[in-house]
N, C-alpha and C positions, 0 to 999 in steps of 0.2 A: 274734814274726811269723815266720812260715814263708816263706822267700823265695823259696824254690821254686815256690809257688803265683804271685808277680806274674810277669805279662808282663814280660820280659827286655827292658834297652833295648837299641838295635841297637850289636851288636858297632862297627860303624866309627863309630860314638862315642868307644869308648875308643883307638880307633887316631889319631881327632883331636883327643884331647887331648895324645899326645905329640907331634902337626903340632904343635899350638899352641906348646907349653912348649920346646920345643925348639929350633925360630927366634926364639922372642922373645929367647933370651936374647944372639943375636947383635944383636939392635935398638941403635942409639945413641938417644938423646933429648937429646943433648948442651943443656945449658945451663935443662931443665924442673925445675917445682919443683911441692910438694904443697900446699905451705900458703900461703906469702906471694912472690903477684908483685912484679915490681919496680914502682917507681914511672913512669908513663909519663913524666908532666909532672908541675910544681908550679906553681901560679899562687897569687898570694899568700894563703898559706900554705895552701895546700888539696894534700894528692900524690892523684893520684890514677893509679888501679890498674886491671887488665881481667885475669882469671884467666879458665879454664872449665875445659871436661871434657868428656870424651866416650867412652861408653862402646859398644863392639860385644859382642855376649853369640852364643855357639854353644846352643839346644835342643833338650834331647832329654826330649821325655813321652811317658811312659804316657797313655792319651784313648782309652778305650770309647768309639767312636762310639756306641754305643747308649745311655751316658750321659750324652754331651756337653749341656749344658746351654743355651748359649752359642756364641760362636764357634768353629765348629773349626777349627784351625788342624795343620800337617803336621807327623808326629811328631819330625820332628828340621830343623833351619833355623840359618840365620842371622839375627838380628835388630841393627840399629842401636835401641840401646835408648832414647839420649837423648844429645843435641849441649846441656851448658850453657856460658851466658856470665854472666861473674860482675862485673859493675864495681863499683868501690870508693872512696869520695871519704874522706880523715882529715882537718879540718883541726886547723890547729894548738892549738885550744880545746882538741880531743878529742873535739870530735863524731864519728860516726861512720854514713856513709853504705852503704848493701850492698845489693844487690840478686843475684837469682837468674833470668835468663833462658831457660826450656827450650824446646827445642824436640824432638820427636819425634814419628816417622810416623804416628801413631795420632792424630794431636789436633792443633789449632791452635798456634800459640807460647804459651804457659803463665810468666805472673809466678809465679815457685813462693815467691821471697821476696822483700822489698822492706821495707826498715824503715831509721830513725834511731835510733842510741845516743846519749845524754846522760850522760856519766860525772860523778863528782865533787858531788854530793847531801850531802847530811849523813847522816849516820851511815853512810861507804862505800858510801850506793846511787847505783845506774844507773837509766837509764828509757830501754828503747825503744817508738819508739811504731809499727808501719805491719802488717804482715802476716810474722810469725814462729814457726818451732818449738814447742808446747806443748814446757811446763819439762822435763814426767816423760819425753820422747823420750830415750832413751839414745845414746851415740856406737852406730853400726851397721857393724860389720865385713863381713859377710856382704853378697853382691849380695841374696840372698833373707830378706825381711822374716820376724820372727817373729809366730803369730799374732795375739799382743797387737798387734803394730805393726798389721798388716791390720785388725784393728777396733777400736784408740784411738788412737793416735799417729803411723799413719803420712804424714798432711795438717798445713799450717800453718792459723794461727788468725790473726782479725785482731782487731787492737786494742789496749789498752796492757800492758807486762809494764816488771816491777820487778824487781831483787835486786841483794845485796850480801855481802860476805865481811867476819870476824869475828872473829881467831883460831882458823883452824878449822871455824868456824859459816857458814852462809850460809844465807839467807833467798829466796823466790821467791813473787810474786805476777803474777797475769793478770787482767786485765777484759778481754773479747773476745767477739765476736760467738755465739762457741759453734758449732758445725758440723752438720748437720742429718746424720740416720739415713739410707746408701743401700744400695746392693748395690756390693760389690766382692770381685774377683778372687783367692783367697788361694791364688796360684802364679802362674807364667811363662805359662801358660796361661789363658784368660779362661771359665773352668768352674767350677759346684759353690759358687758366690757365696756371702760373707762378712756379714754387717751391719757396717756401720762409718761412724767418725766422718769424712764426707767433708766438703771445705774448701769448703762452697758458702757462701761471703761475703756473698752479696747477704741481707743478714738485716731483714726487714719488717714481725716481729711483736713487739718490743722484747723479747724475752728474749734475759740476758745469759747469759754464764758467767762466776763465780768459782772463782779456783784459788789455791791456798796450801801450799808444803813450806817444812821448815826440815830441814836438813842440817847431816851432820857430814864433813869432810873433812881429817882426819886421816894423818899422814905418822907410822908408830912410829920409822923409821929411814932412809936414804937406801935407795931400791929398793920399800923396801914401805909400802903407805899401802893407808887402807881408807877408802870412802868410802858416808855411807848416804842415801839421802833418801826418807822418807816423804811421800806429796801427796792432797790433797783438790781433786774439782769438784765444782763443784752449778750446776745449771740449770734451768730447768724445759721440758716437752719443747715443741716449735713444731706450729702444726696439721697441717704438714707430716710431721713425726714419727709424729705420735699414727695420722695415715691410712696411712703408712709400716706402724708396729707394726700397725695393724690388716689387713694385706696378708700377714702372716708366718703359717705354718698353726700352730693351736691355741695363738696367740695371744686368749687370756682375752677375750670380746666384752662388749661394753660397758663396761672398764674405764674409770675414773674417774679413775685414777694419771696424773700427768702429771710426776712426778720425774724425772730425771734427773741420774746419782751417779757418779762415778769417784773411788777411791783407789785406794792401792797402794804399793808400797815397792821401788825400785831398791837394790841392794847390788853395790859395784865393788870389785873386791881385787886386789891386784899385791905379787907378792915375787919383782923381778929382771925374767927372764923368760916366771914365771906369768902369766898374768890370768883371774880370774874374777869374773863376772858374771851375775846374778839380780836378776827381775822377777815383784811378784807385782800381780796387778790384777783387780780388780771392778769391774763394771756394772752400774747398773740404772739400766731406760726403759722408764719406768711399771710394767707388772705382766709385766716381764720383764729375767730376772737371769741376767748372766755373766759367768766368771770367769776367771783363765786364769795359770799360770805359765813361766817355761822357765830354764834354766841352760846356761852359758857356759862353759867350760873351755877355755882355747885356751893353748899353747906355745908362742914367738917361737924362733927358732932365728939367728941371724946370722952369715953369711958371711963378705958384705965383698967380696966377688970384683966386678969394672968391669961385668958383667952378669949379676947375682946379688946383692943384697943382704940378704936376710934371705925364709925360709917359713916361716911359724904354721901348727899345726895349731889346726883349731878342731872342735868336736863340741858340739850344741844340741840339748836336747830339751826339749820342751816340749809343752803342752798345754790347751786350749783347751773350755770347756763349756758349755753354754746352757740356762738353767732352764726348757725346754718337753719336753713329747712328741716326739719326735721323728717327722718327716715322711721316708720314704724320697724322696720328689718334694720337698720343699724344706728344700734344705742348711742355708739360714739355721737350722735347729732341731737341726743334727747338732750331736752335741762332737766332737773332733778332736785326734789329736796328731801330733806330725813327730820326725822325729831327724834332723839334721841333718852330714853329715861334710863339714868344706872344706880346703882345701890353699888359702896363702895366699901369695901370694910376690911379694915387690917385687922386680923387677927390676932397675933404675936408678929413681934417684928421679923420682915423678911418675909410674911406669907398672907399673903392676901386673896380677897374672893370678891371677882368681879363680877354682877349681873346687870346686864344689858338688854334693854330692849326698841329695837330700831322700826319708824314707821315709814317708809320707802313709798316716796310719789312720783312719778315721774310722769315728763308729759313728750307725748310721741303719735301724736295725730294717728294715736291706733287705741286699745284697748286699754283698760286698764292692766297694770302687772303686778302680779301677787309675789311681794319678793319680803315683805318683814319679816327680822329675824330676832328672836331669843338667843342670848351667848353668856352662859358661864361658865365663868376660868376659874383656877386655882395657878396663884404666882407665888413660887418660890424663889426669891434673891437669895444667896448666897456669899 
């Protein structure tokens, strides 16, 4: 890619990065923790905890006003991404309840997750009931989602989830409503949408999705580990899904294929402070096939200073393909690739600064799309 042809992001954004990174090293978040909040109270064997998260972002986007298909955002801005409150109740029987209640400036309050986990079934099995992430969703280090995340696993689903572990092997099973096909932005700006599995859980047509996975999590030696998870999901398209597909340019008219399939493989590898993650996924929605993959190596440097714990350098390369004839006017038919460069800093425990630059490319049978992005995020967890 010839970066000189791309529209340059504002030079003010470069200065802003330094302006944010340097002052945050002096911030004191005494007592903040990133994982387990302290119990607020304990009643009749139940520990009640409340945690949360706040995300503030600066976004600088290339967005050619002649090509924007949705809401037009200014080219650079601060944005309050979201505030999340996480209540958690843990009974002395081992039963755990957790919910994520999300507040964001673009919509009403959203119940992002809400589930009850019951452990200690036979064969070392646990059961979850409620609204939960699909089990193929990997841990995400960057603020930006991979293209596969936008397409297949960004949203939660409602139903039953089960899993277990034994001697390095583990299994996952889900029986859920399934999610509906909709449009979603594939960047921080609401432009050039991609087809996504959306968490529309008002399912009334009787179609359900079944998912299975069988993985291995093997420790070679201390600090050296590999985790491999193949997975498979199957369902039928809903009436709404079929109507959505028929609205995509060059989708075969009159197709009677109503199968919906998702399958793929997660590969997670760690060698001390070096990490590598890769994912391949293929999806079939009636007569439309999509597939993609990404690789994500990273390396973490530990400092241990009072105001700078660690810095992780990360690169991600990804591709996403749609098996339809490309239409310049319909971004849902486009093939895409993205290269991400990220600097992820843990200032103190519970406070991270993420700086990410996304180089986006589209194959659309038309002119180049100018939509590279710079995102700097302050993330506070408590």
